[in-house]
TORVOSE-838390 format. One record per residue (C-alpha): residue in one letter; residue number from 1; x negated, y negated, z. Coordinates in Angstrom, 3 decimals. Layout:
N
<rec aa="a" i="NUM" x="X" y="Y" z="Z"/>
...
END
This chain:
334
<rec aa="m" i="1" x="0.000" y="0.000" z="0.000"/>
<rec aa="d" i="2" x="-1.685" y="-3.177" z="-1.263"/>
<rec aa="k" i="3" x="0.817" y="-5.654" z="0.190"/>
<rec aa="v" i="4" x="3.416" y="-5.845" z="2.942"/>
<rec aa="t" i="5" x="6.259" y="-8.252" z="3.517"/>
<rec aa="l" i="6" x="6.472" y="-9.860" z="6.942"/>
<rec aa="r" i="7" x="9.782" y="-11.295" z="8.089"/>
<rec aa="v" i="8" x="8.675" y="-13.645" z="10.836"/>
<rec aa="f" i="9" x="11.051" y="-15.587" z="13.053"/>
<rec aa="r" i="10" x="10.561" y="-19.337" z="12.647"/>
<rec aa="g" i="11" x="12.276" y="-21.750" z="14.984"/>
<rec aa="d" i="12" x="12.547" y="-23.012" z="18.524"/>
<rec aa="a" i="13" x="15.060" y="-23.126" z="21.376"/>
<rec aa="e" i="14" x="17.516" y="-25.013" z="19.173"/>
<rec aa="g" i="15" x="17.674" y="-22.175" z="16.641"/>
<rec aa="g" i="16" x="15.806" y="-20.593" z="13.750"/>
<rec aa="a" i="17" x="15.732" y="-17.866" z="11.121"/>
<rec aa="e" i="18" x="13.478" y="-15.261" z="9.544"/>
<rec aa="q" i="19" x="11.067" y="-16.306" z="6.834"/>
<rec aa="e" i="20" x="9.373" y="-13.873" z="4.454"/>
<rec aa="y" i="21" x="5.672" y="-13.796" z="3.639"/>
<rec aa="e" i="22" x="3.723" y="-11.446" z="1.399"/>
<rec aa="v" i="23" x="0.422" y="-10.413" z="2.927"/>
<rec aa="p" i="24" x="-2.366" y="-8.317" z="1.333"/>
<rec aa="t" i="25" x="-3.482" y="-5.375" z="3.437"/>
<rec aa="f" i="26" x="-6.809" y="-3.739" z="4.222"/>
<rec aa="p" i="27" x="-7.746" y="-0.516" z="6.063"/>
<rec aa="g" i="28" x="-7.122" y="-0.724" z="9.800"/>
<rec aa="m" i="29" x="-5.111" y="-3.924" z="9.523"/>
<rec aa="v" i="30" x="-2.983" y="-4.818" z="12.569"/>
<rec aa="v" i="31" x="0.063" y="-7.077" z="12.624"/>
<rec aa="l" i="32" x="-1.936" y="-9.853" z="14.303"/>
<rec aa="d" i="33" x="-4.245" y="-9.855" z="11.267"/>
<rec aa="a" i="34" x="-1.206" y="-10.389" z="9.055"/>
<rec aa="i" i="35" x="-0.035" y="-13.299" z="11.246"/>
<rec aa="h" i="36" x="-3.484" y="-14.863" z="10.999"/>
<rec aa="h" i="37" x="-3.423" y="-14.485" z="7.224"/>
<rec aa="i" i="38" x="-0.117" y="-16.363" z="7.104"/>
<rec aa="q" i="39" x="-1.548" y="-19.128" z="9.286"/>
<rec aa="q" i="40" x="-4.639" y="-19.486" z="7.110"/>
<rec aa="h" i="41" x="-3.114" y="-19.173" z="3.640"/>
<rec aa="d" i="42" x="0.649" y="-19.753" z="3.751"/>
<rec aa="d" i="43" x="1.781" y="-21.848" z="6.690"/>
<rec aa="t" i="44" x="-0.540" y="-23.408" z="9.238"/>
<rec aa="t" i="45" x="2.407" y="-24.429" z="11.437"/>
<rec aa="l" i="46" x="3.249" y="-20.842" z="12.422"/>
<rec aa="s" i="47" x="2.785" y="-20.550" z="16.198"/>
<rec aa="c" i="48" x="1.510" y="-17.371" z="17.820"/>
<rec aa="r" i="49" x="-0.176" y="-16.847" z="21.177"/>
<rec aa="w" i="50" x="-3.259" y="-14.620" z="21.208"/>
<rec aa="n" i="51" x="-6.703" y="-14.492" z="22.751"/>
<rec aa="c" i="52" x="-8.909" y="-11.384" z="22.790"/>
<rec aa="k" i="53" x="-7.551" y="-9.271" z="19.888"/>
<rec aa="a" i="54" x="-8.675" y="-6.241" z="21.892"/>
<rec aa="g" i="55" x="-5.536" y="-5.275" z="23.805"/>
<rec aa="k" i="56" x="-6.798" y="-6.612" z="27.123"/>
<rec aa="c" i="57" x="-5.470" y="-10.159" z="27.501"/>
<rec aa="g" i="58" x="-1.765" y="-9.390" z="26.998"/>
<rec aa="s" i="59" x="-1.195" y="-12.665" z="25.141"/>
<rec aa="c" i="60" x="0.131" y="-11.455" z="21.778"/>
<rec aa="s" i="61" x="3.329" y="-9.790" z="22.993"/>
<rec aa="a" i="62" x="6.124" y="-9.747" z="20.409"/>
<rec aa="e" i="63" x="8.870" y="-7.505" z="19.052"/>
<rec aa="i" i="64" x="7.875" y="-5.612" z="15.927"/>
<rec aa="n" i="65" x="10.823" y="-4.024" z="14.131"/>
<rec aa="g" i="66" x="12.734" y="-4.554" z="17.373"/>
<rec aa="l" i="67" x="10.131" y="-2.780" z="19.521"/>
<rec aa="p" i="68" x="8.163" y="-4.715" z="22.187"/>
<rec aa="r" i="69" x="4.519" y="-4.308" z="21.241"/>
<rec aa="l" i="70" x="1.149" y="-6.046" z="21.287"/>
<rec aa="l" i="71" x="0.435" y="-7.509" z="17.846"/>
<rec aa="c" i="72" x="-3.257" y="-6.644" z="18.122"/>
<rec aa="k" i="73" x="-2.626" y="-2.937" z="18.786"/>
<rec aa="s" i="74" x="0.080" y="-2.365" z="16.164"/>
<rec aa="r" i="75" x="-1.202" y="-1.005" z="12.859"/>
<rec aa="v" i="76" x="0.547" y="-2.361" z="9.799"/>
<rec aa="r" i="77" x="0.735" y="1.134" z="8.274"/>
<rec aa="d" i="78" x="2.692" y="2.395" z="11.299"/>
<rec aa="y" i="79" x="5.467" y="-0.179" z="10.964"/>
<rec aa="a" i="80" x="5.696" y="-0.968" z="7.236"/>
<rec aa="g" i="81" x="7.570" y="2.225" z="6.353"/>
<rec aa="e" i="82" x="8.651" y="2.992" z="2.805"/>
<rec aa="s" i="83" x="10.081" y="-0.475" z="2.221"/>
<rec aa="g" i="84" x="6.818" y="-2.165" z="3.127"/>
<rec aa="t" i="85" x="8.660" y="-4.679" z="5.333"/>
<rec aa="i" i="86" x="7.876" y="-5.595" z="8.941"/>
<rec aa="t" i="87" x="9.976" y="-7.887" z="11.125"/>
<rec aa="v" i="88" x="8.248" y="-9.881" z="13.869"/>
<rec aa="h" i="89" x="10.240" y="-11.702" z="16.537"/>
<rec aa="p" i="90" x="9.336" y="-13.250" z="19.900"/>
<rec aa="i" i="91" x="10.106" y="-11.362" z="23.101"/>
<rec aa="k" i="92" x="13.718" y="-12.039" z="24.061"/>
<rec aa="t" i="93" x="13.696" y="-12.174" z="27.856"/>
<rec aa="f" i="94" x="11.971" y="-15.541" z="28.215"/>
<rec aa="p" i="95" x="12.749" y="-19.013" z="26.848"/>
<rec aa="l" i="96" x="11.539" y="-19.641" z="23.322"/>
<rec aa="v" i="97" x="9.010" y="-22.403" z="22.790"/>
<rec aa="k" i="98" x="8.286" y="-22.114" z="19.068"/>
<rec aa="d" i="99" x="8.174" y="-19.257" z="16.558"/>
<rec aa="l" i="100" x="6.507" y="-16.331" z="18.367"/>
<rec aa="v" i="101" x="5.578" y="-18.272" z="21.522"/>
<rec aa="t" i="102" x="7.712" y="-17.947" z="24.646"/>
<rec aa="d" i="103" x="7.514" y="-19.553" z="28.085"/>
<rec aa="v" i="104" x="6.452" y="-16.782" z="30.487"/>
<rec aa="s" i="105" x="5.603" y="-19.126" z="33.372"/>
<rec aa="w" i="106" x="8.432" y="-17.653" z="35.486"/>
<rec aa="n" i="107" x="6.339" y="-14.516" z="35.918"/>
<rec aa="y" i="108" x="3.463" y="-16.500" z="37.392"/>
<rec aa="r" i="109" x="5.782" y="-18.376" z="39.727"/>
<rec aa="m" i="110" x="7.118" y="-15.079" z="41.069"/>
<rec aa="s" i="111" x="3.585" y="-13.725" z="41.365"/>
<rec aa="s" i="112" x="2.544" y="-16.748" z="43.419"/>
<rec aa="r" i="113" x="5.200" y="-15.854" z="46.015"/>
<rec aa="i" i="114" x="3.505" y="-12.539" z="46.758"/>
<rec aa="a" i="115" x="0.990" y="-12.753" z="49.575"/>
<rec aa="p" i="116" x="-2.478" y="-11.584" z="48.489"/>
<rec aa="f" i="117" x="-4.284" y="-8.631" z="50.019"/>
<rec aa="t" i="118" x="-4.775" y="-9.421" z="53.698"/>
<rec aa="p" i="119" x="-7.029" y="-6.972" z="55.595"/>
<rec aa="a" i="120" x="-5.691" y="-5.699" z="58.907"/>
<rec aa="e" i="121" x="-7.528" y="-6.907" z="62.005"/>
<rec aa="n" i="122" x="-8.666" y="-3.360" z="62.810"/>
<rec aa="a" i="123" x="-9.772" y="-2.555" z="59.260"/>
<rec aa="p" i="124" x="-13.345" y="-1.202" z="59.141"/>
<rec aa="r" i="125" x="-16.131" y="-3.150" z="57.477"/>
<rec aa="p" i="126" x="-16.988" y="-2.158" z="54.860"/>
<rec aa="f" i="127" x="-13.739" y="-0.536" z="53.743"/>
<rec aa="v" i="128" x="-13.933" y="3.254" z="53.639"/>
<rec aa="m" i="129" x="-11.071" y="4.807" z="51.684"/>
<rec aa="q" i="130" x="-10.037" y="8.342" z="50.833"/>
<rec aa="q" i="131" x="-10.261" y="9.089" z="47.134"/>
<rec aa="i" i="132" x="-6.530" y="9.872" z="47.037"/>
<rec aa="d" i="133" x="-5.815" y="6.317" z="48.227"/>
<rec aa="v" i="134" x="-8.139" y="4.900" z="45.581"/>
<rec aa="d" i="135" x="-6.491" y="6.930" z="42.816"/>
<rec aa="r" i="136" x="-2.991" y="5.937" z="43.935"/>
<rec aa="i" i="137" x="-3.506" y="2.197" z="43.473"/>
<rec aa="q" i="138" x="-6.188" y="2.153" z="40.769"/>
<rec aa="e" i="139" x="-3.586" y="2.804" z="38.082"/>
<rec aa="f" i="140" x="-1.704" y="-0.373" z="38.989"/>
<rec aa="r" i="141" x="-4.808" y="-2.509" z="38.570"/>
<rec aa="k" i="142" x="-4.905" y="-1.763" z="34.826"/>
<rec aa="c" i="143" x="-2.008" y="-4.169" z="34.214"/>
<rec aa="i" i="144" x="-2.906" y="-6.824" z="31.623"/>
<rec aa="e" i="145" x="0.239" y="-8.914" z="32.265"/>
<rec aa="c" i="146" x="1.564" y="-8.654" z="28.731"/>
<rec aa="f" i="147" x="5.084" y="-8.710" z="30.257"/>
<rec aa="l" i="148" x="6.430" y="-6.170" z="27.782"/>
<rec aa="c" i="149" x="7.898" y="-4.327" z="30.758"/>
<rec aa="q" i="150" x="9.642" y="-7.546" z="31.807"/>
<rec aa="d" i="151" x="10.971" y="-7.927" z="28.262"/>
<rec aa="v" i="152" x="12.721" y="-4.538" z="28.193"/>
<rec aa="c" i="153" x="14.018" y="-4.632" z="31.775"/>
<rec aa="h" i="154" x="17.799" y="-4.801" z="31.357"/>
<rec aa="v" i="155" x="18.194" y="-6.640" z="34.681"/>
<rec aa="l" i="156" x="16.157" y="-9.526" z="33.266"/>
<rec aa="r" i="157" x="16.891" y="-9.207" z="29.547"/>
<rec aa="d" i="158" x="20.585" y="-8.289" z="29.374"/>
<rec aa="h" i="159" x="21.884" y="-9.712" z="32.652"/>
<rec aa="d" i="160" x="19.380" y="-12.547" z="33.178"/>
<rec aa="r" i="161" x="19.253" y="-11.857" z="36.925"/>
<rec aa="k" i="162" x="15.896" y="-13.418" z="37.569"/>
<rec aa="d" i="163" x="17.417" y="-14.685" z="40.787"/>
<rec aa="i" i="164" x="17.586" y="-11.204" z="42.347"/>
<rec aa="f" i="165" x="14.775" y="-9.187" z="40.723"/>
<rec aa="y" i="166" x="11.101" y="-9.945" z="40.233"/>
<rec aa="g" i="167" x="10.770" y="-7.378" z="37.443"/>
<rec aa="p" i="168" x="8.577" y="-4.294" z="36.881"/>
<rec aa="r" i="169" x="5.301" y="-6.196" z="36.647"/>
<rec aa="q" i="170" x="5.693" y="-7.708" z="40.125"/>
<rec aa="m" i="171" x="6.895" y="-4.360" z="41.497"/>
<rec aa="i" i="172" x="3.566" y="-2.902" z="40.407"/>
<rec aa="k" i="173" x="1.703" y="-5.746" z="42.084"/>
<rec aa="l" i="174" x="3.657" y="-5.162" z="45.296"/>
<rec aa="a" i="175" x="3.057" y="-1.402" z="45.099"/>
<rec aa="n" i="176" x="-0.671" y="-2.015" z="44.707"/>
<rec aa="l" i="177" x="-0.658" y="-4.066" z="47.902"/>
<rec aa="d" i="178" x="1.822" y="-2.054" z="49.973"/>
<rec aa="m" i="179" x="0.049" y="1.244" z="49.265"/>
<rec aa="h" i="180" x="-3.375" y="-0.103" z="50.194"/>
<rec aa="p" i="181" x="-4.350" y="1.620" z="53.468"/>
<rec aa="y" i="182" x="-5.961" y="-1.521" z="54.920"/>
<rec aa="d" i="183" x="-3.408" y="-4.162" z="53.938"/>
<rec aa="g" i="184" x="-2.299" y="-5.919" z="57.114"/>
<rec aa="l" i="185" x="1.093" y="-7.311" z="56.043"/>
<rec aa="n" i="186" x="4.562" y="-5.817" z="56.395"/>
<rec aa="r" i="187" x="5.921" y="-6.186" z="52.865"/>
<rec aa="r" i="188" x="9.053" y="-3.997" z="53.105"/>
<rec aa="e" i="189" x="11.462" y="-6.834" z="53.900"/>
<rec aa="m" i="190" x="10.214" y="-8.888" z="50.973"/>
<rec aa="i" i="191" x="10.325" y="-5.907" z="48.624"/>
<rec aa="r" i="192" x="13.965" y="-5.374" z="49.503"/>
<rec aa="e" i="193" x="15.309" y="-8.885" z="50.012"/>
<rec aa="e" i="194" x="13.270" y="-11.180" z="47.761"/>
<rec aa="a" i="195" x="11.758" y="-8.945" z="45.079"/>
<rec aa="g" i="196" x="15.003" y="-6.954" z="44.787"/>
<rec aa="v" i="197" x="13.668" y="-3.439" z="44.268"/>
<rec aa="g" i="198" x="17.222" y="-2.107" z="44.643"/>
<rec aa="a" i="199" x="18.241" y="-3.804" z="41.376"/>
<rec aa="c" i="200" x="16.183" y="-1.315" z="39.347"/>
<rec aa="n" i="201" x="18.177" y="1.751" z="38.326"/>
<rec aa="i" i="202" x="15.238" y="3.780" z="36.988"/>
<rec aa="t" i="203" x="15.790" y="3.714" z="33.225"/>
<rec aa="k" i="204" x="12.000" y="4.010" z="32.707"/>
<rec aa="c" i="205" x="12.099" y="1.728" z="29.672"/>
<rec aa="c" i="206" x="9.306" y="-0.334" z="31.223"/>
<rec aa="t" i="207" x="7.056" y="2.713" z="31.393"/>
<rec aa="e" i="208" x="7.700" y="3.517" z="27.723"/>
<rec aa="v" i="209" x="6.417" y="0.174" z="26.439"/>
<rec aa="c" i="210" x="3.410" y="-0.269" z="28.749"/>
<rec aa="p" i="211" x="0.277" y="-0.514" z="26.555"/>
<rec aa="e" i="212" x="-1.896" y="0.609" z="29.492"/>
<rec aa="h" i="213" x="0.284" y="3.689" z="30.050"/>
<rec aa="i" i="214" x="0.989" y="2.830" z="33.679"/>
<rec aa="h" i="215" x="3.687" y="5.021" z="35.194"/>
<rec aa="i" i="216" x="5.554" y="1.981" z="36.471"/>
<rec aa="t" i="217" x="8.728" y="3.748" z="37.528"/>
<rec aa="d" i="218" x="7.478" y="7.092" z="38.815"/>
<rec aa="n" i="219" x="4.355" y="5.899" z="40.621"/>
<rec aa="g" i="220" x="5.370" y="2.358" z="41.537"/>
<rec aa="i" i="221" x="9.054" y="1.492" z="41.777"/>
<rec aa="i" i="222" x="10.400" y="4.835" z="43.047"/>
<rec aa="p" i="223" x="7.843" y="5.044" z="45.911"/>
<rec aa="l" i="224" x="8.730" y="1.465" z="46.862"/>
<rec aa="k" i="225" x="12.411" y="2.406" z="46.947"/>
<rec aa="e" i="226" x="11.591" y="5.369" z="49.179"/>
<rec aa="r" i="227" x="9.545" y="3.233" z="51.571"/>
<rec aa="v" i="228" x="12.364" y="0.700" z="51.859"/>
<rec aa="a" i="229" x="14.944" y="3.466" z="52.354"/>
<rec aa="d" i="230" x="12.866" y="4.994" z="55.157"/>
<rec aa="i" i="231" x="13.181" y="1.773" z="57.150"/>
<rec aa="y" i="232" x="16.660" y="0.522" z="56.318"/>
<rec aa="f" i="233" x="18.762" y="3.542" z="55.351"/>
<rec aa="d" i="234" x="17.290" y="6.800" z="56.723"/>
<rec aa="p" i="235" x="19.448" y="7.832" z="59.759"/>
<rec aa="v" i="236" x="16.979" y="10.503" z="60.854"/>
<rec aa="l" i="237" x="14.079" y="8.088" z="61.089"/>
<rec aa="w" i="238" x="16.334" y="5.528" z="62.772"/>
<rec aa="l" i="239" x="17.305" y="8.081" z="65.433"/>
<rec aa="a" i="240" x="13.688" y="9.180" z="65.848"/>
<rec aa="r" i="241" x="12.604" y="5.611" z="66.474"/>
<rec aa="k" i="242" x="15.344" y="5.213" z="69.062"/>
<rec aa="l" i="243" x="14.463" y="8.438" z="70.861"/>
<rec aa="m" i="244" x="10.749" y="7.704" z="70.837"/>
<rec aa="f" i="245" x="11.332" y="4.076" z="71.892"/>
<rec aa="s" i="246" x="8.965" y="3.041" z="69.139"/>
<rec aa="e" i="247" x="8.452" y="-0.660" z="68.740"/>
<rec aa="p" i="248" x="8.990" y="-2.421" z="65.434"/>
<rec aa="s" i="249" x="5.972" y="-3.037" z="63.272"/>
<rec aa="k" i="250" x="3.771" y="-5.791" z="64.639"/>
<rec aa="k" i="251" x="2.315" y="-6.543" z="61.234"/>
<rec aa="p" i="252" x="2.798" y="-10.137" z="60.081"/>
<rec aa="s" i="253" x="5.583" y="-10.330" z="57.537"/>
<rec aa="a" i="254" x="4.737" y="-11.013" z="53.916"/>
<rec aa="s" i="255" x="7.954" y="-13.031" z="53.778"/>
<rec aa="d" i="256" x="6.172" y="-15.753" z="55.760"/>
<rec aa="f" i="257" x="3.714" y="-16.319" z="52.929"/>
<rec aa="q" i="258" x="3.670" y="-19.858" z="51.584"/>
<rec aa="p" i="259" x="2.002" y="-20.316" z="48.175"/>
<rec aa="v" i="260" x="-0.861" y="-22.808" z="48.338"/>
<rec aa="t" i="261" x="-0.426" y="-25.470" z="45.668"/>
<rec aa="f" i="262" x="-3.090" y="-27.917" z="46.853"/>
<rec aa="f" i="263" x="-6.067" y="-28.094" z="49.149"/>
<rec aa="t" i="264" x="-5.884" y="-29.695" z="52.579"/>
<rec aa="n" i="265" x="-8.501" y="-30.549" z="55.133"/>
<rec aa="g" i="266" x="-8.489" y="-29.380" z="58.730"/>
<rec aa="n" i="267" x="-6.149" y="-32.209" z="59.751"/>
<rec aa="g" i="268" x="-3.476" y="-31.217" z="57.254"/>
<rec aa="e" i="269" x="-4.334" y="-34.158" z="54.999"/>
<rec aa="t" i="270" x="-4.851" y="-33.946" z="51.256"/>
<rec aa="p" i="271" x="-8.117" y="-35.672" z="50.337"/>
<rec aa="d" i="272" x="-8.892" y="-37.132" z="46.928"/>
<rec aa="v" i="273" x="-11.460" y="-34.399" z="46.431"/>
<rec aa="v" i="274" x="-12.402" y="-31.323" z="48.445"/>
<rec aa="t" i="275" x="-16.156" y="-31.113" z="48.887"/>
<rec aa="a" i="276" x="-17.967" y="-27.798" z="49.265"/>
<rec aa="s" i="277" x="-21.621" y="-28.056" z="50.189"/>
<rec aa="a" i="278" x="-24.173" y="-25.521" z="49.110"/>
<rec aa="n" i="279" x="-24.501" y="-24.113" z="52.624"/>
<rec aa="g" i="280" x="-20.797" y="-23.283" z="52.738"/>
<rec aa="t" i="281" x="-19.744" y="-26.270" z="54.833"/>
<rec aa="g" i="282" x="-17.673" y="-29.248" z="53.838"/>
<rec aa="g" i="283" x="-14.037" y="-30.032" z="53.180"/>
<rec aa="t" i="284" x="-13.053" y="-26.443" z="52.495"/>
<rec aa="s" i="285" x="-14.071" y="-25.378" z="55.992"/>
<rec aa="g" i="286" x="-10.791" y="-26.797" z="57.301"/>
<rec aa="m" i="287" x="-8.611" y="-24.638" z="55.047"/>
<rec aa="t" i="288" x="-6.425" y="-22.187" z="56.888"/>
<rec aa="g" i="289" x="-4.697" y="-18.956" z="55.952"/>
<rec aa="a" i="290" x="-1.466" y="-19.145" z="53.966"/>
<rec aa="v" i="291" x="0.297" y="-16.450" z="56.014"/>
<rec aa="r" i="292" x="1.500" y="-17.338" z="59.471"/>
<rec aa="g" i="293" x="0.129" y="-14.957" z="62.081"/>
<rec aa="i" i="294" x="-3.046" y="-14.158" z="60.127"/>
<rec aa="p" i="295" x="-6.194" y="-15.774" z="61.495"/>
<rec aa="p" i="296" x="-8.269" y="-17.693" z="58.936"/>
<rec aa="q" i="297" x="-10.921" y="-15.547" z="57.306"/>
<rec aa="k" i="298" x="-14.572" y="-16.454" z="57.737"/>
<rec aa="p" i="299" x="-16.105" y="-17.763" z="54.513"/>
<rec aa="l" i="300" x="-18.401" y="-15.377" z="52.736"/>
<rec aa="p" i="301" x="-22.088" y="-16.280" z="52.991"/>
<rec aa="r" i="302" x="-23.417" y="-18.051" z="49.927"/>
<rec aa="m" i="303" x="-26.237" y="-16.314" z="48.095"/>
<rec aa="e" i="304" x="-29.474" y="-18.266" z="48.172"/>
<rec aa="g" i="305" x="-31.850" y="-18.679" z="45.268"/>
<rec aa="g" i="306" x="-30.885" y="-18.143" z="41.658"/>
<rec aa="p" i="307" x="-32.150" y="-19.800" z="38.496"/>
<rec aa="p" i="308" x="-33.385" y="-23.364" z="39.033"/>
<rec aa="g" i="309" x="-30.861" y="-26.051" z="38.198"/>
<rec aa="v" i="310" x="-27.847" y="-23.698" z="38.427"/>
<rec aa="v" i="311" x="-26.912" y="-24.048" z="42.109"/>
<rec aa="k" i="312" x="-26.223" y="-27.710" z="42.905"/>
<rec aa="s" i="313" x="-26.486" y="-29.245" z="46.345"/>
<rec aa="e" i="314" x="-22.725" y="-29.849" z="46.426"/>
<rec aa="i" i="315" x="-19.676" y="-29.647" z="44.182"/>
<rec aa="e" i="316" x="-16.460" y="-31.676" z="44.330"/>
<rec aa="f" i="317" x="-13.250" y="-29.846" z="43.436"/>
<rec aa="h" i="318" x="-10.009" y="-31.376" z="42.261"/>
<rec aa="p" i="319" x="-7.411" y="-31.226" z="45.097"/>
<rec aa="q" i="320" x="-4.655" y="-29.747" z="42.912"/>
<rec aa="n" i="321" x="-6.657" y="-27.595" z="40.514"/>
<rec aa="p" i="322" x="-9.599" y="-25.588" z="41.906"/>
<rec aa="n" i="323" x="-10.741" y="-24.838" z="38.346"/>
<rec aa="i" i="324" x="-11.703" y="-28.495" z="37.856"/>
<rec aa="a" i="325" x="-14.971" y="-29.599" z="39.441"/>
<rec aa="r" i="326" x="-17.499" y="-32.369" z="38.996"/>
<rec aa="a" i="327" x="-20.917" y="-33.294" z="40.288"/>
<rec aa="p" i="328" x="-20.858" y="-35.846" z="43.090"/>
<rec aa="g" i="329" x="-21.364" y="-39.459" z="42.152"/>
<rec aa="t" i="330" x="-20.011" y="-39.105" z="38.620"/>
<rec aa="d" i="331" x="-17.139" y="-41.212" z="37.389"/>
<rec aa="k" i="332" x="-13.738" y="-39.567" z="37.940"/>
<rec aa="g" i="333" x="-12.662" y="-40.561" z="34.473"/>
<rec aa="e" i="334" x="-15.409" y="-38.538" z="32.813"/>
END
């Protein structure tokens, strides 16, 4: 097959339609290559999000012939069929920005509500884990956040209940944390009340589309459901706790987590810049933990030495974006 016809959705939130393009093929060609050919030779205004072209960034999610896939991992020969036609649409669950680009920021907002890994006070240093515990959570860490699982989740896609369910991707993140043997937070209440694990009815469609082949339902969501049921719905365990006079978990609740959106000093004030000196002291020393009940962690020691001119005496960070830094004494406008 020398050429294929791509029917690409063109439009924005106000509406749009498919537009056809003829694209020459070559051995091993993927759909993302065809999109790039259209951008270079036919229409430079076609919008498509991508980054690594290696199936690891999760940026190029789209629906190819109605199937949620990564454009960079979808061979043209596998989807062209006898007609030589491929349809490419944006993922449907999230608001459309333009053409194949959607606004997936809701996923990051939900992720920011989940308290990070917080070691228990009695956790050994260094961590020593059984291999079975490592294997259980290692699978979840393969997630590339392509959000294809979020796209096919009927709770989010068909019913638009983003108000009650965080979606499969965040369930996997919560499973990774809750199953860690040294995590010091009680996450069961959040998993049930805020993340809404009960909204999932185990259709396994998220597992089918995962490009990393994570068993989202079997190894993540179902175990979370069981852990929640043990606490809230199991009458045998409830009776056993009563008979044994066992006290409720003293772990700090993950529901108390407050996402940090800016830096503050030790007095609760937000400075113009947060200064971190080379010896580990400075404005950041006043930062406290984001989870109530968890003592602030000691800063890790800074490694000395290194190539000359790389480690500066001090660095000033932007108060609202820790990825922005500047050398002291430089103009803020630069």
